[in-house]
PDB file as gemmi writes it, atoms N, CA and C in Angstrom:
CRYST1    1.000    1.000    1.000  90.00  90.00  90.00 P 1                      
ATOM      1  N   MET A   1       0.561 -27.208 -34.218  1.00  0.00           N  
ATOM      2  CA  MET A   1       1.135 -25.927 -33.836  1.00  0.00           C  
ATOM      3  C   MET A   1       1.698 -25.271 -35.095  1.00  0.00           C  
ATOM      4  N   THR A   2       1.326 -24.030 -35.286  1.00  0.00           N  
ATOM      5  CA  THR A   2       1.818 -23.293 -36.444  1.00  0.00           C  
ATOM      6  C   THR A   2       3.230 -22.774 -36.175  1.00  0.00           C  
ATOM      7  N   LEU A   3       3.883 -22.318 -37.220  1.00  0.00           N  
ATOM      8  CA  LEU A   3       5.215 -21.734 -37.087  1.00  0.00           C  
ATOM      9  C   LEU A   3       5.177 -20.512 -36.173  1.00  0.00           C  
ATOM     10  N   THR A   4       4.152 -19.691 -36.321  1.00  0.00           N  
ATOM     11  CA  THR A   4       4.003 -18.504 -35.479  1.00  0.00           C  
ATOM     12  C   THR A   4       3.850 -18.890 -34.012  1.00  0.00           C  
ATOM     13  N   GLU A   5       3.025 -19.894 -33.725  1.00  0.00           N  
ATOM     14  CA  GLU A   5       2.841 -20.342 -32.344  1.00  0.00           C  
ATOM     15  C   GLU A   5       4.135 -20.895 -31.756  1.00  0.00           C  
ATOM     16  N   ALA A   6       4.886 -21.651 -32.561  1.00  0.00           N  
ATOM     17  CA  ALA A   6       6.156 -22.209 -32.095  1.00  0.00           C  
ATOM     18  C   ALA A   6       7.165 -21.103 -31.815  1.00  0.00           C  
ATOM     19  N   TYR A   7       7.228 -20.122 -32.687  1.00  0.00           N  
ATOM     20  CA  TYR A   7       8.154 -19.005 -32.502  1.00  0.00           C  
ATOM     21  C   TYR A   7       7.770 -18.220 -31.243  1.00  0.00           C  
ATOM     22  N   ARG A   8       6.477 -17.994 -31.047  1.00  0.00           N  
ATOM     23  CA  ARG A   8       6.003 -17.281 -29.868  1.00  0.00           C  
ATOM     24  C   ARG A   8       6.408 -18.039 -28.600  1.00  0.00           C  
ATOM     25  N   GLU A   9       6.248 -19.338 -28.590  1.00  0.00           N  
ATOM     26  CA  GLU A   9       6.617 -20.149 -27.430  1.00  0.00           C  
ATOM     27  C   GLU A   9       8.122 -20.068 -27.163  1.00  0.00           C  
ATOM     28  N   ASP A  10       8.929 -20.109 -28.199  1.00  0.00           N  
ATOM     29  CA  ASP A  10      10.385 -19.972 -28.041  1.00  0.00           C  
ATOM     30  C   ASP A  10      10.748 -18.611 -27.453  1.00  0.00           C  
ATOM     31  N   LEU A  11      10.097 -17.568 -27.916  1.00  0.00           N  
ATOM     32  CA  LEU A  11      10.393 -16.225 -27.394  1.00  0.00           C  
ATOM     33  C   LEU A  11       9.950 -16.086 -25.943  1.00  0.00           C  
ATOM     34  N   ARG A  12       8.813 -16.680 -25.593  1.00  0.00           N  
ATOM     35  CA  ARG A  12       8.392 -16.670 -24.189  1.00  0.00           C  
ATOM     36  C   ARG A  12       9.460 -17.324 -23.317  1.00  0.00           C  
ATOM     37  N   GLU A  13       9.968 -18.454 -23.779  1.00  0.00           N  
ATOM     38  CA  GLU A  13      11.002 -19.161 -23.030  1.00  0.00           C  
ATOM     39  C   GLU A  13      12.266 -18.309 -22.916  1.00  0.00           C  
ATOM     40  N   LEU A  14      12.658 -17.664 -24.000  1.00  0.00           N  
ATOM     41  CA  LEU A  14      13.842 -16.810 -23.969  1.00  0.00           C  
ATOM     42  C   LEU A  14      13.661 -15.671 -22.972  1.00  0.00           C  
ATOM     43  N   VAL A  15      12.525 -15.007 -23.001  1.00  0.00           N  
ATOM     44  CA  VAL A  15      12.265 -13.911 -22.069  1.00  0.00           C  
ATOM     45  C   VAL A  15      12.282 -14.435 -20.634  1.00  0.00           C  
ATOM     46  N   ASP A  16      11.673 -15.592 -20.394  1.00  0.00           N  
ATOM     47  CA  ASP A  16      11.681 -16.177 -19.055  1.00  0.00           C  
ATOM     48  C   ASP A  16      13.098 -16.485 -18.581  1.00  0.00           C  
ATOM     49  N   LEU A  17      13.902 -17.078 -19.445  1.00  0.00           N  
ATOM     50  CA  LEU A  17      15.278 -17.417 -19.068  1.00  0.00           C  
ATOM     51  C   LEU A  17      16.118 -16.173 -18.801  1.00  0.00           C  
ATOM     52  N   LEU A  18      15.955 -15.158 -19.616  1.00  0.00           N  
ATOM     53  CA  LEU A  18      16.675 -13.908 -19.383  1.00  0.00           C  
ATOM     54  C   LEU A  18      16.233 -13.278 -18.062  1.00  0.00           C  
ATOM     55  N   GLY A  19      14.942 -13.381 -17.775  1.00  0.00           N  
ATOM     56  CA  GLY A  19      14.434 -12.874 -16.509  1.00  0.00           C  
ATOM     57  C   GLY A  19      15.007 -13.626 -15.317  1.00  0.00           C  
ATOM     58  N   GLU A  20      15.093 -14.948 -15.436  1.00  0.00           N  
ATOM     59  CA  GLU A  20      15.665 -15.768 -14.364  1.00  0.00           C  
ATOM     60  C   GLU A  20      17.125 -15.419 -14.106  1.00  0.00           C  
ATOM     61  N   ARG A  21      17.836 -15.020 -15.137  1.00  0.00           N  
ATOM     62  CA  ARG A  21      19.255 -14.647 -15.007  1.00  0.00           C  
ATOM     63  C   ARG A  21      19.449 -13.209 -14.535  1.00  0.00           C  
ATOM     64  N   GLY A  22      18.349 -12.479 -14.362  1.00  0.00           N  
ATOM     65  CA  GLY A  22      18.453 -11.110 -13.873  1.00  0.00           C  
ATOM     66  C   GLY A  22      18.935 -10.114 -14.910  1.00  0.00           C  
ATOM     67  N   VAL A  23      18.700 -10.421 -16.177  1.00  0.00           N  
ATOM     68  CA  VAL A  23      19.165  -9.556 -17.268  1.00  0.00           C  
ATOM     69  C   VAL A  23      18.332  -8.273 -17.360  1.00  0.00           C  
ATOM     70  N   PHE A  24      17.052  -8.367 -17.058  1.00  0.00           N  
ATOM     71  CA  PHE A  24      16.157  -7.238 -17.248  1.00  0.00           C  
ATOM     72  C   PHE A  24      16.190  -6.255 -16.085  1.00  0.00           C  
ATOM     73  N   ARG A  25      15.948  -5.015 -16.418  1.00  0.00           N  
ATOM     74  CA  ARG A  25      15.722  -3.979 -15.416  1.00  0.00           C  
ATOM     75  C   ARG A  25      14.230  -4.036 -15.043  1.00  0.00           C  
ATOM     76  N   PRO A  26      13.848  -3.400 -13.938  1.00  0.00           N  
ATOM     77  CA  PRO A  26      12.431  -3.451 -13.534  1.00  0.00           C  
ATOM     78  C   PRO A  26      11.490  -3.036 -14.668  1.00  0.00           C  
ATOM     79  N   GLY A  27      10.492  -3.867 -14.904  1.00  0.00           N  
ATOM     80  CA  GLY A  27       9.472  -3.605 -15.913  1.00  0.00           C  
ATOM     81  C   GLY A  27       9.807  -4.078 -17.311  1.00  0.00           C  
ATOM     82  N   GLU A  28      11.064  -4.375 -17.585  1.00  0.00           N  
ATOM     83  CA  GLU A  28      11.437  -4.772 -18.950  1.00  0.00           C  
ATOM     84  C   GLU A  28      10.903  -6.146 -19.325  1.00  0.00           C  
ATOM     85  N   ARG A  29      10.971  -7.099 -18.407  1.00  0.00           N  
ATOM     86  CA  ARG A  29      10.487  -8.441 -18.729  1.00  0.00           C  
ATOM     87  C   ARG A  29       9.032  -8.373 -19.168  1.00  0.00           C  
ATOM     88  N   GLU A  30       8.232  -7.661 -18.418  1.00  0.00           N  
ATOM     89  CA  GLU A  30       6.808  -7.542 -18.728  1.00  0.00           C  
ATOM     90  C   GLU A  30       6.589  -6.868 -20.081  1.00  0.00           C  
ATOM     91  N   ALA A  31       7.385  -5.843 -20.365  1.00  0.00           N  
ATOM     92  CA  ALA A  31       7.252  -5.132 -21.643  1.00  0.00           C  
ATOM     93  C   ALA A  31       7.606  -6.039 -22.816  1.00  0.00           C  
ATOM     94  N   TRP A  32       8.694  -6.802 -22.685  1.00  0.00           N  
ATOM     95  CA  TRP A  32       9.071  -7.709 -23.769  1.00  0.00           C  
ATOM     96  C   TRP A  32       8.035  -8.813 -23.932  1.00  0.00           C  
ATOM     97  N   MET A  33       7.520  -9.329 -22.820  1.00  0.00           N  
ATOM     98  CA  MET A  33       6.514 -10.387 -22.905  1.00  0.00           C  
ATOM     99  C   MET A  33       5.250  -9.861 -23.566  1.00  0.00           C  
ATOM    100  N   GLU A  34       4.896  -8.625 -23.267  1.00  0.00           N  
ATOM    101  CA  GLU A  34       3.733  -8.016 -23.905  1.00  0.00           C  
ATOM    102  C   GLU A  34       3.938  -7.917 -25.419  1.00  0.00           C  
ATOM    103  N   GLY A  35       5.135  -7.542 -25.831  1.00  0.00           N  
ATOM    104  CA  GLY A  35       5.441  -7.481 -27.257  1.00  0.00           C  
ATOM    105  C   GLY A  35       5.331  -8.838 -27.930  1.00  0.00           C  
ATOM    106  N   VAL A  36       5.772  -9.870 -27.241  1.00  0.00           N  
ATOM    107  CA  VAL A  36       5.672 -11.233 -27.775  1.00  0.00           C  
ATOM    108  C   VAL A  36       4.208 -11.629 -27.919  1.00  0.00           C  
ATOM    109  N   GLU A  37       3.417 -11.341 -26.904  1.00  0.00           N  
ATOM    110  CA  GLU A  37       2.004 -11.729 -26.920  1.00  0.00           C  
ATOM    111  C   GLU A  37       1.198 -10.944 -27.958  1.00  0.00           C  
ATOM    112  N   GLU A  38       1.560  -9.697 -28.192  1.00  0.00           N  
ATOM    113  CA  GLU A  38       0.802  -8.862 -29.121  1.00  0.00           C  
ATOM    114  C   GLU A  38       1.174  -9.094 -30.583  1.00  0.00           C  
ATOM    115  N   ALA A  39       2.314  -9.702 -30.829  1.00  0.00           N  
ATOM    116  CA  ALA A  39       2.745  -9.954 -32.209  1.00  0.00           C  
ATOM    117  C   ALA A  39       1.741 -10.882 -32.889  1.00  0.00           C  
ATOM    118  N   ASP A  40       1.318 -10.505 -34.074  1.00  0.00           N  
ATOM    119  CA  ASP A  40       0.282 -11.275 -34.755  1.00  0.00           C  
ATOM    120  C   ASP A  40       0.780 -12.017 -35.997  1.00  0.00           C  
ATOM    121  N   HIS A  41       2.080 -11.966 -36.243  1.00  0.00           N  
ATOM    122  CA  HIS A  41       2.612 -12.601 -37.436  1.00  0.00           C  
ATOM    123  C   HIS A  41       4.047 -13.045 -37.166  1.00  0.00           C  
ATOM    124  N   TYR A  42       4.472 -14.062 -37.885  1.00  0.00           N  
ATOM    125  CA  TYR A  42       5.832 -14.578 -37.735  1.00  0.00           C  
ATOM    126  C   TYR A  42       6.875 -13.474 -37.905  1.00  0.00           C  
ATOM    127  N   SER A  43       6.698 -12.627 -38.893  1.00  0.00           N  
ATOM    128  CA  SER A  43       7.692 -11.574 -39.149  1.00  0.00           C  
ATOM    129  C   SER A  43       7.770 -10.586 -37.978  1.00  0.00           C  
ATOM    130  N   THR A  44       6.661 -10.326 -37.319  1.00  0.00           N  
ATOM    131  CA  THR A  44       6.659  -9.446 -36.156  1.00  0.00           C  
ATOM    132  C   THR A  44       7.408 -10.099 -34.995  1.00  0.00           C  
ATOM    133  N   LEU A  45       7.209 -11.396 -34.821  1.00  0.00           N  
ATOM    134  CA  LEU A  45       7.937 -12.122 -33.779  1.00  0.00           C  
ATOM    135  C   LEU A  45       9.433 -12.144 -34.074  1.00  0.00           C  
ATOM    136  N   LYS A  46       9.771 -12.318 -35.327  1.00  0.00           N  
ATOM    137  CA  LYS A  46      11.185 -12.318 -35.711  1.00  0.00           C  
ATOM    138  C   LYS A  46      11.812 -10.959 -35.404  1.00  0.00           C  
ATOM    139  N   TYR A  47      11.116  -9.897 -35.722  1.00  0.00           N  
ATOM    140  CA  TYR A  47      11.609  -8.547 -35.433  1.00  0.00           C  
ATOM    141  C   TYR A  47      11.739  -8.347 -33.918  1.00  0.00           C  
ATOM    142  N   THR A  48      10.770  -8.834 -33.165  1.00  0.00           N  
ATOM    143  CA  THR A  48      10.819  -8.729 -31.701  1.00  0.00           C  
ATOM    144  C   THR A  48      12.026  -9.474 -31.158  1.00  0.00           C  
ATOM    145  N   ASN A  49      12.283 -10.661 -31.674  1.00  0.00           N  
ATOM    146  CA  ASN A  49      13.447 -11.449 -31.254  1.00  0.00           C  
ATOM    147  C   ASN A  49      14.741 -10.699 -31.541  1.00  0.00           C  
ATOM    148  N   GLU A  50      14.876 -10.194 -32.743  1.00  0.00           N  
ATOM    149  CA  GLU A  50      16.089  -9.456 -33.121  1.00  0.00           C  
ATOM    150  C   GLU A  50      16.266  -8.212 -32.258  1.00  0.00           C  
ATOM    151  N   SER A  51      15.181  -7.514 -31.997  1.00  0.00           N  
ATOM    152  CA  SER A  51      15.239  -6.308 -31.170  1.00  0.00           C  
ATOM    153  C   SER A  51      15.627  -6.642 -29.741  1.00  0.00           C  
ATOM    154  N   LEU A  52      15.063  -7.715 -29.209  1.00  0.00           N  
ATOM    155  CA  LEU A  52      15.388  -8.148 -27.848  1.00  0.00           C  
ATOM    156  C   LEU A  52      16.867  -8.473 -27.721  1.00  0.00           C  
ATOM    157  N   LEU A  53      17.379  -9.259 -28.643  1.00  0.00           N  
ATOM    158  CA  LEU A  53      18.782  -9.652 -28.572  1.00  0.00           C  
ATOM    159  C   LEU A  53      19.713  -8.460 -28.753  1.00  0.00           C  
ATOM    160  N   GLU A  54      19.340  -7.540 -29.628  1.00  0.00           N  
ATOM    161  CA  GLU A  54      20.162  -6.352 -29.823  1.00  0.00           C  
ATOM    162  C   GLU A  54      20.152  -5.465 -28.574  1.00  0.00           C  
ATOM    163  N   ALA A  55      18.988  -5.279 -27.990  1.00  0.00           N  
ATOM    164  CA  ALA A  55      18.863  -4.419 -26.815  1.00  0.00           C  
ATOM    165  C   ALA A  55      19.571  -5.001 -25.591  1.00  0.00           C  
ATOM    166  N   MET A  56      19.628  -6.306 -25.488  1.00  0.00           N  
ATOM    167  CA  MET A  56      20.194  -6.952 -24.311  1.00  0.00           C  
ATOM    168  C   MET A  56      21.624  -7.449 -24.526  1.00  0.00           C  
ATOM    169  N   SER A  57      22.174  -7.275 -25.702  1.00  0.00           N  
ATOM    170  CA  SER A  57      23.445  -7.902 -26.074  1.00  0.00           C  
ATOM    171  C   SER A  57      24.612  -7.583 -25.150  1.00  0.00           C  
ATOM    172  N   GLU A  58      24.628  -6.411 -24.546  1.00  0.00           N  
ATOM    173  CA  GLU A  58      25.752  -6.009 -23.701  1.00  0.00           C  
ATOM    174  C   GLU A  58      25.557  -6.359 -22.228  1.00  0.00           C  
ATOM    175  N   ARG A  59      24.429  -6.955 -21.900  1.00  0.00           N  
ATOM    176  CA  ARG A  59      24.142  -7.228 -20.489  1.00  0.00           C  
ATOM    177  C   ARG A  59      24.688  -8.587 -20.052  1.00  0.00           C  
ATOM    178  N   ASP A  60      25.071  -8.657 -18.780  1.00  0.00           N  
ATOM    179  CA  ASP A  60      25.583  -9.900 -18.213  1.00  0.00           C  
ATOM    180  C   ASP A  60      24.511 -10.977 -18.236  1.00  0.00           C  
ATOM    181  N   GLY A  61      24.913 -12.177 -18.610  1.00  0.00           N  
ATOM    182  CA  GLY A  61      24.025 -13.334 -18.597  1.00  0.00           C  
ATOM    183  C   GLY A  61      23.409 -13.682 -19.932  1.00  0.00           C  
ATOM    184  N   VAL A  62      23.377 -12.744 -20.855  1.00  0.00           N  
ATOM    185  CA  VAL A  62      22.723 -12.990 -22.148  1.00  0.00           C  
ATOM    186  C   VAL A  62      23.473 -14.054 -22.944  1.00  0.00           C  
ATOM    187  N   ASP A  63      24.778 -13.910 -23.071  1.00  0.00           N  
ATOM    188  CA  ASP A  63      25.558 -14.875 -23.851  1.00  0.00           C  
ATOM    189  C   ASP A  63      25.413 -16.286 -23.303  1.00  0.00           C  
ATOM    190  N   GLU A  64      25.384 -16.418 -21.990  1.00  0.00           N  
ATOM    191  CA  GLU A  64      25.246 -17.728 -21.376  1.00  0.00           C  
ATOM    192  C   GLU A  64      23.906 -18.366 -21.719  1.00  0.00           C  
ATOM    193  N   VAL A  65      22.838 -17.583 -21.639  1.00  0.00           N  
ATOM    194  CA  VAL A  65      21.507 -18.108 -21.977  1.00  0.00           C  
ATOM    195  C   VAL A  65      21.477 -18.560 -23.431  1.00  0.00           C  
ATOM    196  N   ILE A  66      21.988 -17.747 -24.322  1.00  0.00           N  
ATOM    197  CA  ILE A  66      21.972 -18.077 -25.746  1.00  0.00           C  
ATOM    198  C   ILE A  66      22.809 -19.326 -26.011  1.00  0.00           C  
ATOM    199  N   THR A  67      24.000 -19.388 -25.435  1.00  0.00           N  
ATOM    200  CA  THR A  67      24.878 -20.531 -25.647  1.00  0.00           C  
ATOM    201  C   THR A  67      24.269 -21.818 -25.099  1.00  0.00           C  
ATOM    202  N   GLU A  68      23.726 -21.756 -23.904  1.00  0.00           N  
ATOM    203  CA  GLU A  68      23.156 -22.940 -23.271  1.00  0.00           C  
ATOM    204  C   GLU A  68      21.915 -23.459 -23.985  1.00  0.00           C  
ATOM    205  N   HIS A  69      21.203 -22.599 -24.671  1.00  0.00           N  
ATOM    206  CA  HIS A  69      19.924 -22.986 -25.268  1.00  0.00           C  
ATOM    207  C   HIS A  69      19.909 -22.890 -26.786  1.00  0.00           C  
ATOM    208  N   THR A  70      21.072 -22.982 -27.405  1.00  0.00           N  
ATOM    209  CA  THR A  70      21.165 -22.992 -28.861  1.00  0.00           C  
ATOM    210  C   THR A  70      21.721 -24.327 -29.316  1.00  0.00           C  
ATOM    211  N   ASN A  71      21.025 -24.953 -30.235  1.00  0.00           N  
ATOM    212  CA  ASN A  71      21.486 -26.215 -30.794  1.00  0.00           C  
ATOM    213  C   ASN A  71      22.746 -25.949 -31.605  1.00  0.00           C  
ATOM    214  N   PRO A  72      23.854 -26.600 -31.270  1.00  0.00           N  
ATOM    215  CA  PRO A  72      25.120 -26.307 -31.952  1.00  0.00           C  
ATOM    216  C   PRO A  72      25.122 -26.658 -33.440  1.00  0.00           C  
ATOM    217  N   GLU A  73      24.291 -27.595 -33.842  1.00  0.00           N  
ATOM    218  CA  GLU A  73      24.248 -28.006 -35.248  1.00  0.00           C  
ATOM    219  C   GLU A  73      23.392 -27.088 -36.103  1.00  0.00           C  
ATOM    220  N   THR A  74      22.231 -26.698 -35.561  1.00  0.00           N  
ATOM    221  CA  THR A  74      21.291 -25.893 -36.361  1.00  0.00           C  
ATOM    222  C   THR A  74      21.362 -24.409 -36.037  1.00  0.00           C  
ATOM    223  N   LYS A  75      22.025 -24.074 -34.917  1.00  0.00           N  
ATOM    224  CA  LYS A  75      22.115 -22.691 -34.441  1.00  0.00           C  
ATOM    225  C   LYS A  75      20.739 -22.126 -34.084  1.00  0.00           C  
ATOM    226  N   GLN A  76      19.781 -22.996 -33.792  1.00  0.00           N  
ATOM    227  CA  GLN A  76      18.438 -22.581 -33.411  1.00  0.00           C  
ATOM    228  C   GLN A  76      18.294 -22.629 -31.898  1.00  0.00           C  
ATOM    229  N   PHE A  77      17.551 -21.680 -31.353  1.00  0.00           N  
ATOM    230  CA  PHE A  77      17.284 -21.637 -29.921  1.00  0.00           C  
ATOM    231  C   PHE A  77      16.387 -22.811 -29.559  1.00  0.00           C  
ATOM    232  N   VAL A  78      16.777 -23.537 -28.525  1.00  0.00           N  
ATOM    233  CA  VAL A  78      15.980 -24.692 -28.073  1.00  0.00           C  
ATOM    234  C   VAL A  78      15.697 -24.608 -26.588  1.00  0.00           C  
TER     235      VAL A  78                                                      
END                                                                             
């Protein structure tokens, strides 16, 4: 698995978890997932991740998802 594939899989999981928590408005989950799938390079995925977190930062449930799925030692999403 390449770094890009691993990052894409992590972002899919993040979008799924945010969706399960009801963070997204109608149609947003699909739009973010489409962005993840269309990204063709690690840097594009990184930008998508940063944009997602910035856009959702004020919504209920986001902090909980990030806290629950971030390794406390490495600060990486798991």
